[in-house]
ROSE-987023 format. One record per atom (N, C-alpha, C): residue in one letter; x, y, z. Coordinates in steps of 0.05 Angstrom, whole numbers, padded with zeros to 5 digits, always signed. Layout:
# residues N
AXYZ;...
This chain:
# residues 276
M+01502+01466-02820;M+01468+01454-02826;M+01467+01443-02856;Y+01464+01427-02868;Y+01453+01412-02887;Y+01421+01420-02894;S+01418+01440-02920;S+01386+01450-02927;S+01387+01422-02960;T+01363+01422-02967;T+01350+01408-02994;T+01337+01423-03004;A+01354+01418-03022;A+01331+01430-03048;A+01320+01412-03071;S+01309+01422-03087;S+01289+01404-03103;S+01298+01399-03123;I+01316+01378-03125;I+01331+01376-03154;I+01336+01348-03141;S+01336+01326-03156;S+01335+01304-03166;S+01379+01291-03178;V+01380+01276-03170;V+01402+01266-03184;V+01407+01240-03189;L+01413+01235-03216;L+01412+01213-03228;L+01428+01194-03237;T+01432+01173-03233;T+01460+01159-03243;T+01447+01127-03250;I+01468+01120-03276;I+01458+01090-03283;I+01477+01074-03278;V+01476+01049-03273;V+01501+01027-03258;V+01501+00996-03279;H+01521+00996-03282;H+01526+00966-03289;H+01545+00962-03269;K+01543+00937-03255;K+01568+00929-03243;K+01589+00940-03226;R+01582+00962-03215;R+01601+00983-03205;R+01589+00991-03180;H+01586+00966-03159;H+01572+00972-03130;H+01594+00988-03113;D+01621+00987-03119;D+01638+01008-03097;D+01630+01029-03107;A+01629+01040-03133;A+01635+01062-03143;A+01608+01074-03139;L+01585+01059-03136;L+01560+01078-03131;L+01558+01080-03099;I+01568+01064-03082;I+01570+01067-03056;I+01591+01092-03050;N+01611+01103-03066;N+01620+01120-03065;N+01609+01153-03071;L+01591+01147-03096;L+01584+01165-03105;L+01567+01173-03079;M+01552+01162-03073;M+01527+01161-03052;M+01543+01177-03028;N+01564+01163-03012;N+01569+01171-02988;N+01588+01209-02996;G+01593+01211-03022;G+01599+01235-03029;G+01576+01259-03033;L+01549+01251-03040;L+01526+01261-03042;L+01523+01277-03019;A+01519+01254-02992;A+01514+01257-02969;A+01529+01272-02957;K+01558+01284-02966;K+01568+01304-02958;K+01566+01329-02962;N+01542+01330-02985;N+01542+01361-03000;N+01523+01385-02982;S+01537+01407-02984;S+01523+01428-02970;S+01493+01431-02971;I+01485+01421-02993;I+01453+01416-03001;I+01451+01390-03013;L+01435+01381-02998;L+01421+01356-03008;L+01407+01354-03024;P+01402+01330-03049;P+01384+01325-03068;P+01356+01315-03054;T+01340+01323-03064;T+01313+01313-03059;T+01310+01279-03054;E+01323+01268-03081;E+01326+01238-03083;E+01354+01234-03099;L+01360+01208-03104;L+01378+01203-03111;L+01360+01179-03132;I+01368+01180-03160;I+01350+01156-03175;I+01377+01140-03189;I+01376+01107-03190;I+01392+01093-03194;I+01379+01078-03220;V+01381+01078-03239;V+01389+01060-03262;V+01396+01040-03261;Y+01391+01011-03260;Y+01409+00981-03259;Y+01405+00971-03289;I+01422+00966-03297;I+01417+00959-03324;I+01427+00924-03327;N+01408+00911-03342;N+01412+00883-03345;N+01428+00878-03312;E+01417+00885-03291;E+01421+00873-03271;E+01402+00875-03246;R+01406+00855-03227;R+01390+00868-03203;R+01399+00891-03187;A+01377+00906-03177;A+01387+00931-03156;A+01402+00918-03132;Y+01428+00935-03128;Y+01444+00924-03103;Y+01426+00930-03074;P+01432+00913-03055;P+01424+00924-03024;P+01437+00941-03023;L+01423+00966-03011;L+01434+00995-02992;L+01422+00996-02970;K+01447+01008-02958;K+01435+01015-02927;K+01417+01037-02926;D+01395+01032-02908;D+01372+01056-02906;D+01393+01081-02890;E+01415+01092-02894;E+01435+01105-02880;E+01429+01133-02895;Y+01417+01144-02909;Y+01426+01165-02924;Y+01409+01189-02924;P+01414+01216-02929;P+01404+01235-02924;P+01380+01244-02946;F+01372+01224-02966;F+01360+01238-02983;F+01340+01199-02988;K+01327+01211-03011;K+01311+01189-03012;K+01329+01175-03040;I+01323+01152-03036;I+01335+01124-03063;I+01315+01113-03077;K+01311+01119-03099;K+01291+01107-03120;K+01312+01089-03136;S+01309+01068-03135;S+01315+01046-03151;S+01301+01030-03174;L+01307+01032-03189;L+01298+01023-03221;L+01316+00997-03231;E+01300+00979-03253;E+01317+00964-03266;E+01312+00958-03297;I+01325+00962-03317;I+01314+00953-03337;I+01332+00928-03345;D+01320+00927-03375;D+01338+00895-03391;D+01341+00908-03416;T+01369+00907-03421;T+01369+00913-03452;T+01388+00891-03467;T+01376+00879-03484;T+01383+00850-03494;T+01415+00863-03505;G+01433+00843-03497;G+01458+00850-03512;G+01480+00866-03501;E+01482+00896-03516;E+01501+00916-03508;E+01484+00929-03486;L+01501+00944-03468;L+01481+00961-03455;L+01464+00992-03471;N+01443+00990-03461;N+01438+01019-03473;N+01434+01045-03458;L+01459+01059-03447;L+01462+01084-03440;L+01436+01100-03437;A+01431+01106-03468;A+01416+01126-03476;A+01380+01112-03462;K+01375+01091-03466;K+01355+01081-03454;K+01357+01081-03424;A+01371+01085-03411;A+01380+01085-03380;A+01373+01114-03365;R+01391+01133-03384;R+01387+01162-03373;R+01355+01170-03377;N+01343+01164-03393;N+01315+01170-03413;N+01299+01160-03385;T+01301+01139-03379;T+01285+01122-03363;T+01288+01139-03334;A+01314+01146-03324;A+01325+01162-03307;A+01301+01185-03303;I+01307+01201-03316;I+01292+01228-03316;I+01266+01224-03310;K+01250+01205-03327;K+01226+01198-03330;K+01215+01192-03298;S+01233+01177-03287;S+01219+01178-03253;S+01226+01198-03240;S+01235+01219-03254;S+01247+01244-03219;S+01222+01248-03220;S+01222+01265-03190;S+01203+01274-03191;S+01204+01301-03183;S+01232+01312-03190;S+01239+01340-03200;S+01243+01351-03218;L+01240+01376-03223;L+01235+01394-03252;L+01266+01399-03250;F+01287+01402-03236;F+01317+01396-03248;F+01337+01380-03238;N+01348+01374-03254;N+01359+01345-03252;N+01385+01345-03257;I+01407+01338-03238;I+01434+01331-03247;I+01442+01301-03248;F+01454+01294-03270;F+01472+01278-03287;F+01494+01266-03279;L+01504+01243-03255;L+01527+01243-03253;L+01533+01207-03263;D+01551+01206-03281;D+01566+01184-03273;D+01572+01170-03255;V+01570+01138-03246;V+01570+01125-03231;V+01597+01125-03223;D+01618+01128-03232;D+01641+01134-03226;D+01652+01156-03217;C+01627+01179-03215;C+01637+01206-03207;C+01632+01214-03170;I+01648+01218-03158;I+01642+01224-03135;I+01640+01249-03131;P+01614+01264-03120;P+01608+01292-03124;P+01631+01315-03101;A+01636+01338-03110;A+01651+01354-03094;A+01630+01360-03073;D+01642+01375-03044;D+01613+01383-03025;D+01595+01395-03037;D+01607+01418-03049;D+01593+01436-03063;D+01582+01433-03090;L+01587+01411-03101;L+01567+01408-03124;L+01537+01413-03133;I+01522+01406-03113;I+01492+01421-03120;I+01494+01451-03113;E+01509+01459-03096;E+01508+01483-03091;E+01512+01506-03115;Q+01528+01491-03131;Q+01545+01505-03150;Q+01522+01500-03174;Y+01505+01479-03177;Y+01486+01477-03196;Y+01458+01496-03191;L+01451+01498-03162;L+01436+01512-03152;L+01416+01533-03165;P+01443+01558-03168;P+01429+01580-03184;P+01427+01579-03212;Y+01420+01550-03223;Y+01416+01552-03251;Y+01389+01535-03259;S+01380+01533-03237;S+01360+01508-03231;S+01327+01511-03246;T+01327+01542-03253;T+01310+01546-03263;T+01312+01560-03297;K+01333+01554-03300;K+01345+01567-03328;K+01334+01534-03350;N+01323+01548-03370;N+01322+01532-03392;N+01345+01529-03406;I+01369+01519-03401;I+01402+01513-03414;I+01411+01487-03402;L+01433+01481-03425;L+01446+01458-03411;L+01470+01462-03395;I+01477+01449-03369;I+01497+01464-03355;I+01515+01433-03354;S+01544+01442-03362;S+01557+01423-03359;S+01580+01427-03334;G+01585+01409-03315;G+01606+01416-03296;G+01629+01406-03306;R+01647+01403-03286;R+01676+01393-03288;R+01683+01374-03277;V+01706+01355-03290;V+01712+01331-03279;V+01746+01330-03272;R+01749+01322-03252;R+01787+01306-03247;R+01778+01283-03242;Y+01799+01271-03249;Y+01811+01239-03246;Y+01827+01232-03225;L+01816+01213-03208;L+01828+01208-03180;L+01849+01194-03198;K+01873+01188-03173;K+01894+01173-03186;K+01887+01145-03176;K+01911+01120-03185;K+01911+01093-03183;K+01909+01099-03139;G+01898+01077-03135;G+01901+01076-03102;G+01888+01099-03092;F+01870+01118-03098;F+01861+01137-03082;F+01855+01140-03057;A+01835+01108-03062;A+01819+01098-03035;A+01835+01084-03013;D+01858+01081-03007;D+01879+01059-03006;D+01885+01081-02976;K+01888+01108-02975;K+01895+01119-02943;K+01865+01129-02928;L+01872+01130-02902;L+01851+01138-02886;L+01847+01167-02888;G+01824+01176-02886;G+01809+01206-02898;G+01808+01210-02928;W+01807+01191-02947;W+01815+01201-02966;W+01796+01212-02974;M+01773+01216-02969;M+01749+01230-02976;M+01752+01259-02980;S+01766+01267-02955;S+01775+01298-02955;S+01794+01300-02971;Q+01811+01284-02989;Q+01831+01290-03001;Q+01835+01290-03027;L+01805+01291-03042;L+01803+01285-03073;L+01814+01300-03094;M+01816+01326-03076;M+01828+01351-03096;M+01862+01344-03097;Q+01873+01339-03079;Q+01907+01328-03077;Q+01909+01307-03089;N+01888+01287-03086;N+01890+01259-03105;N+01887+01259-03138;S+01878+01283-03150;S+01861+01282-03176;S+01882+01295-03198;R+01879+01295-03221;R+01888+01312-03234;R+01865+01316-03251;P+01871+01340-03265;P+01853+01353-03283;P+01847+01341-03307;D+01816+01339-03320;D+01814+01325-03348;D+01830+01336-03370;P+01845+01324-03384;P+01867+01330-03400;P+01855+01345-03429;V+01837+01333-03434;V+01823+01347-03460;V+01817+01374-03450;R+01799+01379-03431;R+01788+01398-03427;R+01797+01420-03402;K+01818+01412-03389;K+01826+01431-03362;K+01833+01459-03373;D+01839+01468-03397;D+01840+01495-03400;D+01816+01504-03416;V+01795+01497-03423;V+01773+01503-03438;V+01748+01513-03411;D+01750+01542-03415;D+01732+01554-03398;D+01704+01542-03406;Q+01688+01548-03429;Q+01674+01539-03433;Q+01665+01517-03457;F+01659+01495-03452;F+01663+01469-03472;F+01636+01480-03497;S+01651+01466-03513;S+01635+01466-03542;S+01611+01446-03541;Y+01601+01443-03553;Y+01578+01427-03564;Y+01592+01402-03560;E+01611+01397-03578;E+01627+01382-03588;E+01640+01361-03564;L+01643+01381-03545;L+01655+01371-03519;L+01636+01363-03490;F+01606+01359-03504;F+01589+01358-03489;F+01594+01332-03477;W+01592+01324-03449;W+01592+01292-03445;W+01578+01288-03416;S+01565+01269-03413;S+01556+01263-03391;S+01556+01250-03364;L+01590+01254-03365;L+01590+01243-03330;L+01584+01268-03307;N+01586+01288-03321;N+01573+01303-03291;N+01560+01333-03315;F+01532+01332-03309;F+01509+01356-03332;F+01488+01353-03310;A+01476+01380-03316;A+01444+01379-03308;A+01428+01395-03328;C+01406+01399-03327;C+01388+01414-03344;C+01354+01406-03332;T+01337+01421-03337;T+01306+01416-03328;T+01302+01398-03343;K+01278+01385-03336;K+01255+01370-03356;K+01254+01378-03385;E+01247+01404-03379;E+01235+01415-03403;E+01252+01416-03419;T+01284+01429-03406;T+01298+01425-03422;T+01307+01400-03441;F+01309+01376-03424;F+01319+01354-03437;F+01298+01339-03462;H+01273+01349-03450;H+01252+01342-03476;H+01255+01354-03493;K+01260+01390-03499;K+01270+01409-03519;K+01290+01387-03537;I+01310+01382-03520;I+01336+01368-03534;I+01328+01341-03548;G+01307+01324-03536;G+01300+01307-03553;G+01306+01280-03537;G+01320+01282-03513;G+01329+01260-03491;G+01361+01249-03503;F+01370+01230-03493;F+01386+01211-03504;F+01371+01196-03532;D+01390+01189-03555;D+01383+01176-03571;D+01383+01147-03573;Q+01365+01131-03562;Q+01366+01104-03559;Q+01379+01087-03582;N+01382+01092-03604;N+01389+01083-03627;N+01413+01078-03620;Y+01439+01083-03605;Y+01459+01083-03595;Y+01462+01067-03584;I+01472+01038-03586;I+01471+01012-03567;I+01505+01012-03551;G+01507+01012-03533;G+01536+01008-03521;G+01547+01031-03520;Y+01577+01030-03522;Y+01589+01059-03513;Y+01599+01073-03538;G+01599+01094-03544;G+01611+01110-03559;G+01587+01132-03577;A+01590+01154-03579;A+01581+01181-03592;A+01557+01181-03584;E+01536+01173-03560;E+01513+01181-03559;E+01517+01209-03537;D+01537+01214-03517;D+01539+01246-03510;D+01548+01263-03528;T+01562+01256-03550;T+01561+01273-03569;T+01540+01286-03582;D+01524+01265-03595;D+01497+01267-03605;D+01476+01285-03589;F+01477+01280-03562;F+01457+01300-03542;F+01473+01327-03549;G+01496+01332-03548;G+01509+01359-03547;G+01501+01368-03583;F+01502+01352-03602;F+01488+01362-03625;F+01464+01369-03627;S+01446+01355-03611;S+01420+01362-03612;S+01415+01387-03593;A+01426+01387-03574;A+01423+01411-03557;A+01437+01439-03578;R+01448+01438-03590;R+01449+01463-03620;R+01429+01457-03630;N+01424+01434-03644;N+01408+01438-03665;N+01369+01448-03659;N+01369+01451-03631;N+01347+01447-03616;N+01339+01478-03609;G+01365+01497-03613;G+01372+01526-03597;G+01376+01527-03568;V+01384+01503-03554;V+01388+01505-03533;V+01414+01508-03522;A+01424+01534-03503;A+01450+01539-03496;A+01455+01529-03483;H+01484+01525-03483;H+01499+01504-03462;H+01524+01519-03446;I+01527+01519-03422;I+01545+01541-03412;I+01565+01521-03391;T+01581+01523-03390;T+01598+01512-03365;T+01604+01512-03344;I+01602+01505-03315;I+01606+01516-03292;I+01627+01498-03278;D+01630+01508-03261;D+01647+01500-03236;D+01642+01475-03217;A+01624+01465-03223;A+01605+01451-03208;A+01630+01418-03213;L+01636+01410-03195;L+01656+01389-03195;L+01652+01367-03186;A+01661+01344-03202;A+01661+01316-03198;A+01686+01307-03197;Y+01697+01284-03189;Y+01723+01271-03187;Y+01717+01243-03198;H+01724+01233-03216;H+01724+01207-03237;H+01746+01186-03215;Q+01728+01167-03206;Q+01753+01150-03197;Q+01760+01128-03212;Y+01783+01125-03204;Y+01808+01110-03220;Y+01794+01078-03225;H+01800+01073-03249;H+01800+01046-03259;H+01816+01045-03287;P+01818+01015-03291;P+01838+01010-03319;P+01816+01021-03338;S+01832+01027-03357;S+01818+01033-03387;S+01834+01026-03408;Y+01826+01026-03424;Y+01838+01020-03453;Y+01839+01042-03478;N+01862+01041-03492;N+01870+01065-03509;N+01893+01046-03535;P+01869+01049-03556;P+01846+01054-03563;P+01828+01027-03543;P+01795+01043-03538;P+01781+01025-03525;P+01771+01000-03547;L+01792+00986-03544;L+01780+00958-03568;L+01762+00941-03548;N+01765+00945-03531;N+01749+00929-03515;N+01712+00931-03520;H+01715+00963-03538;H+01686+00969-03545;H+01688+00977-03570;F+01703+00957-03583;F+01713+00970-03613;F+01677+00964-03634;K+01666+00938-03632;K+01649+00942-03651;K+01619+00962-03635;P+01615+00965-03620;P+01601+00991-03612;P+01603+01014-03622;I+01623+01020-03621;I+01632+01048-03627;I+01639+01053-03660;V+01651+01030-03673;V+01634+01032-03703;V+01610+01031-03710;I+01598+01018-03696;I+01555+01012-03706;I+01550+01045-03698;N+01556+01050-03677;N+01546+01084-03669;N+01555+01107-03686;A+01586+01091-03694;A+01596+01131-03713;A+01583+01120-03739;N+01575+01092-03748;N+01561+01100-03775;N+01532+01108-03768;Q+01520+01102-03750;Q+01490+01114-03734;Q+01499+01144-03735;F+01512+01162-03716;F+01520+01181-03719;F+01522+01199-03749;F+01540+01190-03767;F+01550+01201-03791;F+01520+01197-03808;L+01507+01177-03803;L+01479+01187-03821;L+01459+01203-03807;K+01461+01215-03785;K+01443+01237-03775;K+01458+01258-03781;W+01484+01266-03778;W+01494+01287-03776;W+01515+01301-03796;R+01525+01271-03810;R+01536+01275-03838;R+01565+01285-03827;V+01580+01282-03803;V+01606+01283-03788;V+01614+01260-03785;W+01635+01257-03775;W+01644+01239-03766;W+01654+01234-03734;P+01642+01228-03712;P+01650+01229-03678;P+01675+01211-03675;M+01683+01216-03652;M+01715+01197-03644;M+01729+01200-03661;M+01734+01213-03675;M+01755+01218-03695;M+01789+01205-03687;G+01795+01211-03669;G+01819+01199-03650;G+01814+01173-03653;W+01794+01157-03640;W+01795+01128-03634;W+01792+01110-03663;L+01776+01129-03682;L+01771+01114-03703;L+01790+01115-03724;T+01809+01141-03719;T+01834+01139-03740;T+01850+01115-03731;K+01856+01115-03702;K+01872+01100-03692;K+01863+01061-03710;F+01842+01058-03702;F+01820+01035-03709;F+01834+01029-03731;N+01830+01055-03751;N+01841+01050-03789;N+01869+01054-03788;E+01892+01059-03770;E+01917+01053-03776;E+01922+01025-03767;C+01910+01009-03751;C+01911+00995-03748;C+01902+00974-03769;G+01894+00980-03786;G+01881+00961-03797;G+01851+00944-03794;Y+01838+00957-03770;Y+01813+00948-03769;Y+01793+00953-03778;I+01790+00977-03794;I+01767+00987-03800;I+01780+00999-03834;S+01764+01006-03845;S+01768+01022-03867;S+01743+01036-03879;F+01747+01068-03892;F+01726+01094-03892;F+01718+01089-03926;K+01692+01080-03932;K+01691+01081-03960;K+01667+01091-03965;N+01661+01104-03982;N+01632+01114-03997;N+01616+01126-03969;N+01629+01143-03945;N+01614+01161-03920;N+01605+01132-03901;K+01617+01105-03906;K+01615+01088-03884;K+01638+01078-03881;I+01642+01064-03843;I+01658+01048-03836;I+01650+01017-03846;T+01673+01005-03854;T+01668+00981-03853;T+01688+00959-03836;I+01687+00942-03826;I+01698+00929-03809;I+01714+00909-03827;V+01743+00912-03826;V+01761+00890-03840;V+01769+00871-03825;R+01767+00878-03802;R+01777+00855-03774;R+01779+00865-03753;E+01766+00851-03738;E+01762+00856-03710;E+01793+00847-03694;P+01797+00867-03664;P+01820+00855-03657;P+01821+00830-03642;S+01835+00815-03637;S+01845+00793-03619;S+01840+00796-03593;K+01834+00782-03582;K+01837+00777-03553;K+01864+00789-03536;Q+01888+00784-03555;Q+01914+00789-03550;Q+01915+00816-03555;E+01910+00830-03574;E+01902+00858-03581;E+01893+00882-03566;I+01869+00866-03557;I+01851+00879-03535;I+01865+00881-03507;A+01875+00859-03498;A+01890+00865-03480;A+01921+00881-03469;A+01929+00878-03503;A+01953+00902-03498;A+01942+00927-03504;S+01914+00931-03499;S+01916+00964-03503;S+01900+00975-03475;L+01902+00949-03462;L+01893+00961-03430;L+01914+00975-03415;I+01909+00997-03412;I+01925+01008-03387;I+01918+01018-03357;E+01935+01001-03346;E+01935+01002-03314;E+01937+01035-03298;
């Protein structure tokens, strides 16, 4: 029998209808249900959703000119939450059946809690009964698989939780970051800077497969702009793996503690970086 905890689950969406439905179906299978699911749609109208889920659904819409303001969307989500304890899930993540149960013992602690993520393989949803085979059809995160406790530098927003009090102590997500890149690392640094402890627990989510870019040339300009913003704030560079590749390819140069765009990648170069 399912029980309901005074916990809200928050997600932000842009053109991810099928992924959202999978997240919701996974949430409906949890051993402990949330009070509500809050969905913030960025630069699009809310999707029509069936009224068949065992939790309240609250849909919000925000408009951010140009690039997506992911930070603003997450801040909007927690502001609209009716719960003191909130779980943030990326829309591409399907929660394990015990995700909320794993988070529940920490729901009154004023700390930042990271969960874990496994990556689903291509074609994961092709077989009948795939929702019961997520572990078998996934692989661990290659960066964090052997890390017991994530550092602040390794914080990411795919799967984490905290109280509203903790979120406000951290300062929320910095809305000066526009588009893709650095806002998660900034949040982790802000947690450390404001004396908020960060722990990692076995609350598991499965990231749904989709094509990606390596390096992420499809987000080239926002990454450069956000990297400069991050350095101005923290005096260290984020995303050095990607920035190093950009530099080696001749797209950027480092000079006087600033990244300058030498040239933007061509459409052909962006297409060549796509990993199916």
